VOBA-1610 file (N, C-alpha, C; in pm, whole numbers, padded with zeros to 5 digits, always signed):
BEGIN
Met+00879+01274+00070Met+00990+01138+00029Met+00933+01103-00149Ile+00973+01110-00233Ile+00944+01115-00361Ile+00975+00985-00448Lys+00913+00975-00538Lys+00961+00851-00644Lys+00913+00909-00778Asn+01027+00910-00864Asn+01039+00972-00975Asn+01013+00808-01075Gly+00948+00798-01163Gly+00911+00713-01267Gly+00921+00750-01407His+00963+00640-01473His+00959+00654-01644His+00813+00610-01695His+00774+00697-01774His+00633+00648-01825His+00622+00714-01973Pro+00570+00673-02068Pro+00553+00732-02197Pro+00453+00846-02189Ile+00474+00955-02264Ile+00395+01054-02255Ile+00257+01064-02293Asn+00158+01080-02226Asn+00015+01068-02263Asn-00055+01194-02307Thr-00095+01200-02421Thr-00118+01357-02491Thr-00301+01321-02516Thr-00352+01231-02450Thr-00500+01209-02471Thr-00579+01256-02347Gly-00703+01270-02347Gly-00754+01286-02211Gly-00766+01409-02183Lys-00782+01464-02076Lys-00829+01603-01999Lys-00712+01692-01975Asp-00594+01597-01980Asp-00448+01671-01942Asp-00403+01734-02099Ala-00466+01678-02192Ala-00430+01718-02341Ala-00398+01882-02366Gly-00344+01912-02425Gly-00286+02086-02416Gly-00226+02155-02344Thr-00188+02089-02228Thr-00074+02160-02132Thr+00027+02189-02186Asn+00131+02232-02107Asn+00267+02260-02162Asn+00335+02116-02224Leu+00288+02008-02145Leu+00341+01880-02132Leu+00270+01813-02298Gly+00160+01816-02330Gly+00098+01781-02423Gly+00162+01858-02546Ala+00182+01969-02531Ala+00227+02043-02656Ala+00358+01989-02688Thr+00445+01932-02606Thr+00574+01900-02635Thr+00566+01786-02645Ala+00452+01707-02672Ala+00449+01562-02729Ala+00434+01565-02833Cys+00427+01644-02936Cys+00361+01640-03058Cys+00498+01576-03145Ser+00592+01604-03132Ser+00740+01538-03215Ser+00730+01391-03158Pro+00751+01294-03294Pro+00776+01170-03256Pro+00893+01146-03156Glu+01001+01246-03178Glu+01141+01256-03109Glu+01095+01257-02961Lys+01030+01368-02936Lys+01040+01368-02756Lys+00946+01259-02723Arg+00843+01250-02837Arg+00749+01137-02743Arg+00812+00999-02711Arg+00956+00976-02761Arg+01024+00861-02714Arg+01103+00891-02575Arg+01141+01012-02544Arg+01246+01068-02442Arg+01191+01021-02329Thr+01246+01008-02232Thr+01215+00947-02056Thr+01134+01069-02010Ile+01024+01015-01955Ile+00964+01122-01863Ile+00944+01095-01746Arg+00977+01179-01689Arg+01037+01225-01539Arg+00905+01222-01429Val+00861+01161-01365Val+00724+01165-01300Val+00776+01193-01197Trp+00663+01308-01093Trp+00745+01337-00928Trp+00611+01271-00858Cys+00614+01176-00775Cys+00526+01122-00718Cys+00556+01147-00597Asp+00489+01246-00487Asp+00562+01276-00375Asp+00425+01199-00260Gly+00495+01212-00128Gly+00381+01152-00018Gly+00488+01111+00085Cys+00405+01096+00238Cys+00514+01091+00311Cys+00499+00915+00339Phe+00393+00828+00282Phe+00443+00692+00281Phe+00445+00646+00427Trp+00355+00637+00507Trp+00313+00616+00658Trp+00429+00707+00737Trp+00377+00850+00733Trp+00427+00925+00805Trp+00571+00926+00831Ser+00639+01053+00817Ser+00792+01067+00879Ser+00784+01145+01006Val+00901+01204+01023Val+00923+01281+01171Val+00911+01425+01116Cys+00942+01512+01195Cys+00952+01652+01162Cys+00838+01729+01070Glu+00863+01762+00957Glu+00737+01845+00912Glu+00612+01773+00878Ile+00645+01618+00836Ile+00531+01570+00800Ile+00457+01545+00933Ser+00492+01504+01055Ser+00392+01510+01159Ser+00303+01620+01221Gln+00368+01717+01151Gln+00314+01830+01186Gln+00161+01850+01088His+00175+01788+00984His+00069+01789+00920His-00044+01654+00930Lys+00051+01531+00937Lys-00001+01392+00930Lys-00049+01327+01076Gly+00068+01381+01167Gly+00039+01311+01302Gly+00140+01268+01318Pro+00143+01179+01437Pro+00278+01104+01494Pro+00335+01019+01412Pro+00477+01006+01421Pro+00541+00903+01342Pro+00488+00707+01367Val+00475+00660+01228Val+00484+00527+01262Val+00631+00483+01242Phe+00680+00487+01132Phe+00785+00441+01067Phe+00887+00540+01044Thr+01006+00514+01092Thr+01121+00605+01093Thr+01172+00636+00950Gln+01247+00774+00955Gln+01253+00831+00746Gln+01360+00707+00719Asp+01451+00659+00780Asp+01546+00518+00688Asp+01458+00426+00678Glu+01369+00397+00743Glu+01238+00265+00718Glu+01172+00287+00602Arg+01131+00428+00585Arg+01019+00479+00483Arg+01112+00476+00337Tyr+01246+00556+00340Tyr+01315+00526+00255Tyr+01353+00421+00172Lys+01396+00320+00250Lys+01392+00186+00227Lys+01288+00098+00165Met+01154+00131+00236Met+01051+00066+00169Met+00966+00108+00050Val+01037+00243+00031Val+01012+00297-00099Val+01070+00274-00208Arg+01217+00263-00189Arg+01302+00194-00296Arg+01276+00058-00309Ala+01183-00003-00231Ala+01159-00151-00283Ala+01048-00148-00337Ile+00999-00056-00388Ile+00849-00058-00461Ile+00953-00087-00637Lys+00877-00152-00692Lys+00936-00212-00834Lys+00923-00109-00934Trp+00814-00011-00905Trp+00801+00089-00990Trp+00886+00235-00959Val+00971+00210-00882Val+01060+00363-00843Val+01165+00336-00892Asp+01210+00424-00947Asp+01356+00441-00979Asp+01448+00545-00911Glu+01401+00654-00856Glu+01492+00693-00739Glu+01404+00763-00641Ile+01448+00817-00555Ile+01391+00910-00413Ile+01445+01021-00404Val+01377+01121-00384Val+01454+01203-00289Val+01385+01251-00131Glu+01514+01217-00054Glu+01485+01241+00070Glu+01458+01355+00130Gly+01359+01384+00206Gly+01345+01500+00290Gly+01258+01607+00196Ala+01174+01557+00119Ala+01122+01670+00053Ala+01015+01739+00122Pro+01024+01838+00047Pro+00888+01938+00090Pro+00754+01901+00106Tyr+00678+01933+00205Tyr+00515+01865+00180Tyr+00445+01933+00085Val+00474+02072+00070Val+00398+02160-00033Val+00483+02132-00180Thr+00409+02125-00283Thr+00481+02061-00400Thr+00496+02181-00484Thr+00605+02235-00552Thr+00581+02371-00603Thr+00631+02330-00725Leu+00640+02453-00796Leu+00702+02437-00941Leu+00863+02467-00927Glu+00898+02507-00799Glu+01055+02534-00815Glu+01120+02391-00758Thr+01026+02308-00684Thr+01069+02149-00688Thr+01064+02070-00835Leu+00967+02091-00878Leu+00959+02019-01007Leu+01062+02027-01094Asp+01106+02170-01117Asp+01213+02219-01199Asp+01341+02167-01140Lys+01368+02184-00982Lys+01477+02132-00958Lys+01528+01993-00990Tyr+01465+01879-00987Tyr+01444+01740-01028Tyr+01401+01710-01119Thr+01439+01824-01206Thr+01375+01798-01362Thr+01259+01708-01411Ser+01170+01726-01305Ser+01034+01627-01352Ser+00917+01687-01451Asp+00873+01631-01516Asp+00782+01678-01617Asp+00643+01766-01542Phe+00633+01638-01480Phe+00457+01675-01405Phe+00462+01590-01267Cys+00368+01618-01192Cys+00355+01510-01061Cys+00213+01456-01052Val+00219+01336-00991Val+00118+01286-00987Val+00073+01295-00877His-00062+01214-00836His-00112+01211-00698His-00268+01167-00701Gly-00300+01110-00595Gly-00444+01038-00576Gly-00529+01182-00552Asp-00677+01118-00583Asp-00785+01204-00589Asp-00827+01245-00441Asp-00746+01189-00328Asp-00786+01217-00229Asp-00732+01367-00179Ile-00792+01390-00078Ile-00750+01546-00062Ile-00623+01548+00051Thr-00541+01670+00026Thr-00401+01672+00097Thr-00408+01837+00106Leu-00412+01850+00220Leu-00412+01970+00264Leu-00296+02030+00350Thr-00230+02144+00411Thr-00169+02203+00462Thr-00223+02194+00618Val-00147+02249+00743Val-00225+02261+00858Val-00329+02401+00858Asp-00295+02476+00770Asp-00377+02592+00766Asp-00522+02576+00639Gly-00511+02442+00620Gly-00588+02395+00512Gly-00612+02447+00369Lys-00490+02475+00325Lys-00469+02497+00186Lys-00416+02351+00094Asp-00473+02369-00033Asp-00430+02253-00141Asp-00263+02257-00139Thr-00203+02130-00077Thr-00059+02129-00116Thr+00003+02139-00261Tyr-00131+02121-00377Tyr-00065+02095-00500Tyr-00142+02217-00587Glu-00174+02351-00515Glu-00258+02441-00545Glu-00152+02484-00700Glu-00001+02506-00649Glu+00056+02595-00773Glu+00084+02498-00876Val+00092+02375-00844Val+00109+02289-00980Val+00008+02249-01075Lys-00112+02254-01001Lys-00247+02260-01068Lys-00276+02346-01161Arg-00235+02479-01128Arg-00273+02594-01171Arg-00165+02625-01291Ser-00056+02507-01275Ser+00054+02578-01449Ser+00002+02447-01531Gly-00074+02359-01522Gly-00112+02206-01578Gly+00013+02138-01566Arg+00068+02128-01459Arg+00161+02035-01449Arg+00161+01940-01329Tyr+00021+01873-01344Tyr-00036+01791-01219Tyr-00131+01717-01306Arg-00087+01577-01274Arg-00197+01482-01298Arg-00252+01410-01218Glu-00364+01351-01215Glu-00490+01281-01076Glu-00480+01124-01136Cys-00460+01043-01015Cys-00479+00895-01047Cys-00629+00879-00923Lys-00738+00802-00977Lys-00801+00787-00880Lys-00774+00694-00756Arg-00794+00730-00660Arg-00767+00689-00522Arg-00849+00537-00499Thr-00754+00464-00450Thr-00808+00317-00418Thr-00899+00321-00312Gln-01042+00289-00328Gln-01153+00289-00235Gln-01107+00200-00136Gly-01161+00232+00001Gly-01135+00155+00103Gly-01013+00147+00161Val-00891+00181+00096Val-00746+00203+00172Val-00712+00331+00199Ser-00690+00359+00311Ser-00623+00462+00345Ser-00522+00473+00493Thr-00440+00559+00526Thr-00356+00557+00625Thr-00445+00529+00763Thr-00539+00644+00736Thr-00643+00672+00855Thr-00726+00529+00894Asp-00761+00478+00780Asp-00840+00337+00817Asp-00739+00220+00878Leu-00637+00226+00806Leu-00532+00135+00886Leu-00526+00146+01022Val-00461+00269+01059Val-00443+00317+01198Val-00595+00279+01258Gly-00698+00301+01224Gly-00834+00297+01314Gly-00847+00125+01331Arg-00765+00066+01253Arg-00794-00093+01281Arg-00727-00141+01393Met-00607-00076+01380Met-00466-00131+01478Met-00522-00037+01603Leu-00612+00070+01623Leu-00643+00148+01755Leu-00762+00027+01798Leu-00831-00024+01709Leu-00949-00125+01792Leu-00882-00253+01829Met-00808-00334+01732Met-00755-00459+01804Met-00825-00529+01896Thr-00955-00557+01849Thr-01036-00623+01930Thr-01044-00755+01892Lys-01063-00867+02018Lys-01042-01015+01953Lys-01149-01105+01896Ala-01249-01032+01868Ala-01349-01066+01826Ala-01406-01034+01685His-01261-00936+01613His-01258-00860+01476His-01306-00990+01377His-01266-01103+01376His-01244-01219+01271His-01416-01278+01254Ser-01423-01279+01430Ser-01549-01415+01458Ser-01700-01330+01481Asn-01675-01176+01468Asn-01845-01126+01480Asn-01897-01053+01367Ile-01865-01108+01211Ile-01918-01042+01103Ile-02060-01043+01143Gly-02125-01140+01179Gly-02280-01159+01218Gly-02332-01060+01332His-02240-01020+01404His-02257-00966+01536His-02355-00827+01500Ser-02453-00785+01538Ser-02559-00675+01546Ser-02445-00553+01530Asp-02338-00535+01634Asp-02242-00426+01665Asp-02162-00400+01512Tyr-02120-00485+01451Tyr-02044-00533+01355Tyr-02123-00477+01198Gln-02273-00500+01211Gln-02369-00476+01108Gln-02390-00348+01103Gln-02378-00251+01229Gln-02423-00110+01239Gln-02300-00077+01211His-02190-00078+01221His-02058-00037+01177His-02070-00039+01032Thr-02092-00134+00973Thr-02047-00147+00829Thr-02196-00089+00767Asp-02289-00069+00819Asp-02429-00003+00753Asp-02360+00158+00729Asn-02307+00164+00843Asn-02286+00302+00830Asn-02173+00387+00784Phe-02067+00268+00739Phe-01939+00287+00680Phe-01928+00424+00597Gly-01826+00500+00599Gly-01817+00619+00486Gly-01935+00730+00506Lys-02028+00725+00620Lys-02152+00822+00601Lys-02098+00958+00689Gly-01991+00954+00767Gly-01955+01083+00821Gly-01991+01072+00949Pro-02002+01195+00986Pro-02008+01233+01136Pro-02156+01170+01207Lys-02238+01164+01125Lys-02341+01072+01166Lys-02394+00935+01207Gly-02281+00882+01131Gly-02235+00740+01136Gly-02145+00697+01213His-02114+00566+01222His-01955+00550+01292His-01837+00604+01176Ser-01722+00641+01236Ser-01612+00648+01213Ser-01582+00566+01051Pro-01507+00592+00944Pro-01491+00532+00837Pro-01375+00426+00907Trp-01340+00424+00992Trp-01190+00352+01039Trp-01246+00262+01161Thr-01351+00213+01114Thr-01430+00095+01226Thr-01338-00023+01245Gly-01255-00056+01164Gly-01174-00204+01184Gly-01194-00306+01090Val-01283-00267+00976Val-01283-00369+00890Val-01257-00322+00733Ser-01186-00378+00681Ser-01144-00342+00518Ser-01273-00324+00446Gln-01252-00228+00370Gln-01356-00210+00233Gln-01298-00248+00117Phe-01164-00260+00103Phe-01119-00262-00037Phe-01138-00428-00090Leu-01194-00417-00202Leu-01197-00531-00277Leu-01073-00519-00420Gln-01006-00624-00452Gln-00946-00571-00566Gln-01016-00637-00666Thr-00967-00573-00811Thr-01001-00679-00926Thr-00902-00739-01018Ser-00932-00807-01093Ser-00843-00917-01203Ser-00715-00792-01250Gln-00828-00672-01320Gln-00746-00575-01369Gln-00630-00502-01282Lys-00664-00515-01156Lys-00585-00471-01054Lys-00449-00522-01007Ile-00466-00674-00995Ile-00394-00753-00999Ile-00287-00757-01100Ile-00360-00770-01227Ile-00276-00746-01347Ile-00174-00621-01359Gln-00201-00521-01328Gln-00147-00378-01317Gln-00025-00420-01231Phe-00030-00488-01109Phe+00070-00511-01037Phe+00157-00618-01070Ala+00096-00729-01112Ala+00191-00816-01119Ala+00297-00844-01246Ser+00360-00892-01233Ser+00486-00871-01338Ser+00447-00949-01484Gly+00377-01055-01454Gly+00354-01180-01547Gly+00428-01229-01593Gln+00555-01252-01547Gln+00678-01326-01611Gln+00652-01474-01532Glu+00699-01564-01644Glu+00724-01703-01597Glu+00862-01753-01567Pro+00871-01855-01488Pro+01010-01878-01450Pro+01055-01903-01560Gln+01220-01868-01558Gln+01254-01927-01700Gln+01384-02035-01690Pro+01410-02108-01754Pro+01543-02184-01748Pro+01633-02171-01658Gly+01680-02203-01571Gly+01790-02192-01480Gly+01755-02091-01370Asp+01637-02070-01348Asp+01585-01994-01239Asp+01594-02061-01122Thr+01623-02061-00986Thr+01587-02115-00884Thr+01429-02037-00819Ile+01337-02142-00813Ile+01213-02127-00772Ile+01209-02120-00607Ile+01209-02010-00542Ile+01188-01991-00423Ile+01020-01970-00340Tyr+01020-02061-00254Tyr+00878-02040-00214Tyr+00883-01949-00049Val+00793-01869-00043Val+00781-01828+00098Val+00627-01819+00127Ala+00637-01827+00255Ala+00458-01847+00281Ala+00446-01776+00425Gly+00321-01687+00437Gly+00323-01610+00562Gly+00169-01526+00514Ala+00150-01437+00614Ala+00022-01352+00656Ala+00096-01211+00554Phe+00222-01163+00577Phe+00274-01029+00568Phe+00189-00927+00560Asp+00146-00930+00645Asp+00024-00821+00701Asp+00111-00665+00749Leu+00041-00578+00694Leu+00097-00462+00709Leu+00253-00465+00654Phe+00227-00466+00550Phe+00366-00479+00461Phe+00471-00372+00477His+00587-00468+00555His+00702-00350+00614His+00832-00367+00597Ile+00905-00307+00661Ile+01068-00328+00606Ile+01124-00448+00656Gly+01068-00477+00747Gly+01077-00634+00779Gly+01078-00732+00715His+00943-00725+00593His+00940-00787+00528His+01013-00762+00385Val+01032-00673+00357Val+01148-00637+00271Val+01257-00675+00293Asp+01336-00685+00401Asp+01429-00711+00419Asp+01475-00882+00402Phe+01350-00951+00446Phe+01332-01081+00457Phe+01354-01132+00300Leu+01238-01092+00210Leu+01238-01100+00083Leu+01381-01060-00010Glu+01457-00958+00031Glu+01570-00885-00020Glu+01671-01057+00020Ala+01659-01077+00101Ala+01761-01143+00191Ala+01750-01269+00100Val+01586-01320+00082Val+01571-01431+00014Val+01628-01447-00113Ser+01604-01327-00205Ser+01675-01344-00324Ser+01778-01338-00345Arg+01853-01291-00267Arg+02034-01316-00267Arg+02060-01436-00279Leu+01975-01553-00258Leu+02025-01686-00220Leu+02048-01745-00356Ser+02015-01684-00484Ser+02036-01737-00641Ser+02066-01615-00705Asp+02172-01642-00824Asp+02186-01562-00893Asp+02042-01533-00987Lys+01957-01605-01008Lys+01855-01618-01048Lys+01690-01632-00981Pro+01692-01588-00896Pro+01590-01609-00812Pro+01438-01580-00881Tyr+01352-01663-00854Tyr+01214-01653-00876Tyr+01146-01678-00769Val+01083-01568-00680Val+01021-01577-00573Val+00892-01569-00561Ile+00808-01715-00506Ile+00652-01717-00501Ile+00620-01698-00365Val+00543-01598-00321Val+00492-01555-00219Val+00379-01631-00165Gly+00330-01719-00061Gly+00188-01791-00054Gly+00149-01691+00062Leu+00053-01644+00007Leu-00032-01535+00142Leu-00177-01647+00166His-00160-01657+00312His-00274-01707+00358His-00411-01632+00376Phe-00508-01712+00358Phe-00624-01622+00396Phe-00644-01563+00508Asp-00745-01461+00526Asp-00771-01377+00652Asp-00777-01495+00766Gln-00892-01570+00755Gln-00942-01659+00883Gln-00827-01758+00905Glu-00748-01779+00796Glu-00615-01888+00850Glu-00505-01804+00902Val-00504-01658+00890Val-00416-01576+00971Val-00463-01593+01121Asn-00599-01525+01144Asn-00685-01528+01248Asn-00670-01601+01297Arg-00659-01761+01293Arg-00642-01874+01333Arg-00535-01881+01435Tyr-00381-01866+01373Tyr-00272-01872+01431Tyr-00201-01718+01503Lys-00276-01624+01437Lys-00228-01483+01495Lys-00329-01439+01626Gly-00431-01466+01608Gly-00552-01425+01726Gly-00576-01274+01700Lys-00647-01234+01804Lys-00704-01078+01792Lys-00742-01022+01700Asn-00705-00925+01650Asn-00738-00845+01529Asn-00662-00880+01407Tyr-00591-00980+01429Tyr-00509-00988+01284Tyr-00576-01089+01172Pro-00586-01087+01057Pro-00486-00971+01001Pro-00515-00816+00974Ile-00442-00734+01014Ile-00510-00570+00973Ile-00564-00588+00869Met-00479-00610+00781Met-00471-00576+00657Met-00590-00697+00559Asn-00701-00707+00470Asn-00722-00854+00446Asn-00642-00915+00324Val-00690-00984+00268Val-00577-01070+00196Val-00597-00983+00007His-00675-00926-00003His-00681-00819-00120His-00571-00722-00097Glu-00546-00648+00024Glu-00476-00554+00028Glu-00333-00602+00077Arg-00326-00706+00121Arg-00153-00780+00140Arg-00158-00850+00003Thr-00224-00893-00095Thr-00164-00927-00217Thr-00100-00842-00342Leu-00172-00704-00295Leu-00124-00594-00399Leu+00031-00536-00310Ser+00006-00543-00170Ser+00095-00472-00130Ser+00255-00548-00153Val+00212-00697-00172Val+00336-00799-00163Val+00372-00826-00306Leu+00303-00784-00411Leu+00296-00769-00553Leu+00376-00677-00570Ala+00371-00528-00535Ala+00434-00433-00559Ala+00583-00436-00502Cys+00637-00539-00444Cys+00795-00525-00376Cys+00845-00620-00528Arg+00970-00535-00535Arg+01087-00580-00683Arg+01120-00705-00612Tyr+01106-00781-00487Tyr+01169-00906-00493Tyr+01067-01012-00503Val+00962-00957-00529Val+00840-01094-00557Val+00828-01114-00680Ser+00802-01220-00723Ser+00780-01271-00871Ser+00632-01264-00883Glu+00585-01368-00789Glu+00456-01414-00790Glu+00374-01427-00664Val+00252-01420-00665Val+00189-01454-00541Val+00106-01529-00543Val+00076-01664-00445Val-00034-01731-00439Val-00150-01705-00336Ile-00243-01668-00393Ile-00348-01590-00312Ile-00442-01714-00243Gly-00434-01705-00095Gly-00488-01812+00005Gly-00437-01958-00016Ala-00292-01931-00001Ala-00216-02043-00011Ala-00265-02143+00112Pro-00218-02279+00092Pro-00244-02356+00244Pro-00163-02319+00287Tyr-00162-02324+00452Tyr-00121-02318+00528Tyr+00033-02429+00562Ala+00009-02575+00514Ala+00101-02652+00517Ala+00176-02623+00382Val+00321-02662+00364Val+00358-02665+00258Val+00358-02797+00190Thr+00255-02868+00099Thr+00263-02968+00091Thr+00328-03030-00007Arg+00357-03141-00066Arg+00428-03189-00144Arg+00379-03183-00318Glu+00210-03180-00277Glu+00166-03147-00392Glu+00209-02986-00443Leu+00222-02900-00362Leu+00228-02754-00391Leu+00364-02792-00423Leu+00481-02838-00383Leu+00575-02786-00404Leu+00600-02855-00576Asp+00553-02976-00611Asp+00555-03034-00728Asp+00469-02928-00798His+00357-02889-00785His+00292-02763-00884His+00358-02689-00928Phe+00442-02618-00836Phe+00544-02482-00876Phe+00676-02527-00903Lys+00688-02661-00883Lys+00870-02666-00905Lys+00930-02613-00813Val+00914-02611-00716Val+00965-02512-00618Val+01124-02613-00555Asp+01231-02485-00588Asp+01388-02569-00541Asp+01413-02546-00387Leu+01365-02427-00321Leu+01392-02374-00201Leu+01296-02360-00147Val+01278-02375-00024Val+01137-02327+00069Val+01240-02255+00185Cys+01166-02120+00178Cys+01229-02022+00299Cys+01111-01958+00396His+01185-01992+00510His+01107-01909+00626His+01217-01804+00722Gly+01157-01714+00815Gly+01271-01642+00852Gly+01279-01679+00987Lys+01284-01587+01083Lys+01364-01640+01219Lys+01210-01642+01319Thr+01084-01594+01263Thr+00965-01579+01335Thr+00943-01728+01386Glu+00839-01717+01465Glu+00780-01874+01497Glu+00716-01921+01434Val+00708-02072+01379Val+00625-02159+01312Val+00535-02205+01372His+00389-02147+01337His+00300-02218+01438His+00264-02334+01368Pro+00197-02429+01479Pro+00159-02566+01418Pro+00038-02573+01318Asp+00017-02646+01222Asp-00107-02646+01178Asp-00239-02674+01267Lys-00343-02691+01182Lys-00460-02731+01274Lys-00487-02857+01377Asp-00411-02935+01290Asp-00391-03043+01345Asp-00265-03067+01449Gly-00203-02994+01456Gly-00082-02995+01528Gly+00042-03017+01446Ser+00041-03067+01359Ser+00147-03114+01265Ser+00232-02978+01224Asp+00351-03003+01160Asp+00442-02934+01124Asp+00399-02872+00999Pro+00409-02764+00985Pro+00354-02715+00838Pro+00490-02729+00713Tyr+00573-02723+00767Tyr+00697-02740+00689Tyr+00770-02899+00705Ala+00720-02978+00713Ala+00765-03113+00732Ala+00762-03166+00589Glu+00695-03146+00507Glu+00727-03194+00366Glu+00875-03151+00303Pro+00901-03010+00270Pro+00994-02939+00255Pro+01143-02977+00359Arg+01087-03022+00514Arg+01226-03042+00602Arg+01302-03180+00528Lys+01155-03311+00505Lys+01174-03446+00465Lys+01249-03384+00310Lys+01217-03309+00269Lys+01322-03296+00098Lys+01450-03265+00087Gly+01502-03191+00239Gly+01620-03128+00279Gly+01622-02994+00193Ile+01505-02920+00149Ile+01462-02793+00104Ile+01451-02688+00171Leu+01446-02706+00315Leu+01386-02576+00398Leu+01519-02505+00439His+01480-02361+00431His+01616-02299+00472His+01585-02181+00529Thr+01626-02158+00664Thr+01595-02051+00768Thr+01683-01928+00729Val+01589-01856+00684Val+01657-01696+00646Val+01682-01574+00738Asp+01795-01541+00764Asp+01813-01447+00908Asp+01820-01278+00825Ser+01674-01232+00828Ser+01690-01074+00728Ser+01776-00986+00854Met+01856-01021+00956Met+01902-00922+01021Met+01794-00808+01111Asn+01691-00827+01059Asn+01560-00724+01132Asn+01466-00766+01191Ser+01452-00745+01293Ser+01370-00773+01420Ser+01237-00730+01404Leu+01194-00630+01330Leu+01090-00578+01318Leu+00977-00674+01267Thr+00849-00665+01321Thr+00715-00730+01298Thr+00618-00681+01337Thr+00472-00704+01228Thr+00357-00646+01252Thr+00302-00617+01380Asp+00339-00714+01484Asp+00339-00656+01623Asp+00386-00559+01637Ser+00497-00502+01626Ser+00595-00414+01681Ser+00535-00269+01643Ile+00479-00305+01504Ile+00404-00165+01442Ile+00285-00134+01533Val+00192-00232+01549Val+00088-00236+01607Val+00107-00158+01781Gln+00232-00232+01815Gln+00271-00158+01942Gln+00301-00002+01936Arg+00346+00012+01822Arg+00418+00164+01825Arg+00267+00277+01822Ile+00161+00197+01723Ile+00058+00265+01738Ile-00024+00317+01849Ile-00039+00164+01947Ile-00092+00157+02059Ile-00026+00259+02188Lys+00100+00289+02157Lys+00220+00357+02257Lys+00150+00463+02249Asn+00143+00536+02110Asn+00071+00673+02109Asn-00053+00669+02060Arg-00144+00593+02158Arg-00288+00573+02117Arg-00389+00704+02105Leu-00366+00751+02233Leu-00432+00909+02202Leu-00388+01024+02097Leu-00268+01024+02053Leu-00200+01095+01962Leu-00270+01055+01822Phe-00260+00916+01815Phe-00315+00863+01679Phe-00450+00910+01652Glu-00548+00879+01788Glu-00698+00892+01802Glu-00738+01040+01771Ala-00640+01137+01826Ala-00670+01272+01788Ala-00639+01314+01653Arg-00543+01214+01598Arg-00483+01279+01459Arg-00603+01235+01356Asn-00680+01093+01389Asn-00781+01055+01310Asn-00897+01145+01309Gln-00967+01168+01436Gln-01036+01237+01454Gln-01039+01374+01373Lys-00915+01446+01410Lys-00884+01589+01315Lys-00876+01576+01170Lys-00813+01490+01133Lys-00790+01436+01009Lys-00947+01420+00906Glu-01034+01349+00976Glu-01150+01321+00955Glu-01249+01409+00935Ala-01249+01476+01048Ala-01357+01604+01054Ala-01266+01720+00936Lys-01164+01712+00887Lys-01123+01812+00802Lys-01156+01756+00651Glu-01168+01636+00654Glu-01160+01567+00510Glu-01330+01589+00476Met-01410+01597+00578Met-01553+01565+00574Met-01571+01693+00537Ala-01532+01803+00612Ala-01548+01959+00562Ala-01549+01987+00408Val-01399+01919+00341Val-01350+01968+00220Val-01459+01864+00142Ile-01483+01767+00148Ile-01602+01682+00124Ile-01722+01728+00079Gln-01795+01801+00176Gln-01890+01875+00182Gln-01902+01997+00103Ala-01778+02069+00117Ala-01773+02202+00033Ala-01798+02175-00121Met-01705+02049-00147Met-01689+01993-00329Met-01831+01979-00353Lys-01898+01910-00274Lys-02047+01862-00303Lys-02137+01923-00314Arg-02107+02067-00249Arg-02207+02183-00267Arg-02143+02257-00386Arg-02034+02284-00415Arg-01990+02343-00543Arg-02037+02253-00657Glu-02029+02092-00684Glu-02085+02011-00737Glu-02218+02047-00788Glu-02322+02046-00702Glu-02464+02094-00674Glu-02496+02226-00749Glu-02388+02310-00685Glu-02438+02459-00761Glu-02394+02456-00901Lys-02303+02414-00969Lys-02258+02364-01068Lys-02360+02298-01146Gly-02425+02209-01108Gly-02524+02134-01163Gly-02639+02206-01192Lys-02688+02299-01089Lys-02808+02383-01129Lys-02795+02459-01236Glu-02681+02533-01221Glu-02619+02633-01343Glu-02608+02610-01450Arg-02564+02436-01496Arg-02613+02357-01620Arg-02736+02341-01633Ala-02832+02313-01546Ala-02977+02286-01542Ala-03041+02407-01629Gln-03027+02548-01527Gln-03046+02645-01623Gln-03024+02699-01757Ala-02911+02651-01784Ala-02833+02705-01903Ala-02903+02594-02006Val-02958+02509-01968Val-03031+02435-02084Val-03174+02508-02098Leu-03223+02513-02007Leu-03359+02578-02002Leu-03364+02697-02048
//
């Protein structure tokens, strides 16, 4: 699955001097649209991807629709090859491809970007630490009831102390997210647009855990309620989600959920740690015209009260039917149904990644010794 983006040409940095950099000298060429190829399975496909990544979680149609909903995506190519070649870049008139600095290997251990790297048509972004599909699957495989209440427990401390230490410690996918966002990351994801005169300010709230196609369909349906929608999503803190969802929820922490929701093209703004009850103060503060909720169950507040009592009283509460019954629970059940396959997939992938990491570390150590000897 591919996304193509439009970005200005970068003629500085480590990639300057490549074929792309050479064409960027002319002001006319600097102004032209750059097509960027960014491929990935985006939560596993069937067929070829399952051979490399493991059993599927989302169907192909679900993944295609999810990627189309990302606000930076201009178009997608369905059924893209797992190994990125120059032939593929040329076929879709892409200037270069971009991938994270995580390890991507074929079943026989080869770098899937080897060819485009050699040609200078490869760019790399730093991987977001603490977030990976392997990690998310691991959290779902655990699904312990005490996940959010055992932070001071010795077992939890042992897990976190050993996080990322490889085979000698616990697996990196022990069920607790290591991701922490920064203000800069939020700025990169947020649109930064204030509501404009004539906009309909629509407020929705929830966990939006494991942001999925059900959420996308709901938010798209919400945005269609107005010609000029300004959709604000209130995200509940982890402890609040755990209160009304229980078990191991939320799977993703509030930092991950914030960026996931902000990446959706139907969302204008996010309130991080929104109150569970939609109060009059909240409605007045954001000048909310309409409050929406899906067909899912509305859990009572801590005191047993209706969290939507105020918008219901004002007559601005609207129930939206997204025509999609997929829930976070459904996704977790897909994982648990194939528990053995996913456990085997995670263990195999972790072992492969650790082997490559150790090899890279050895190469860096050797280079360091060579540089030290050269100085002497």
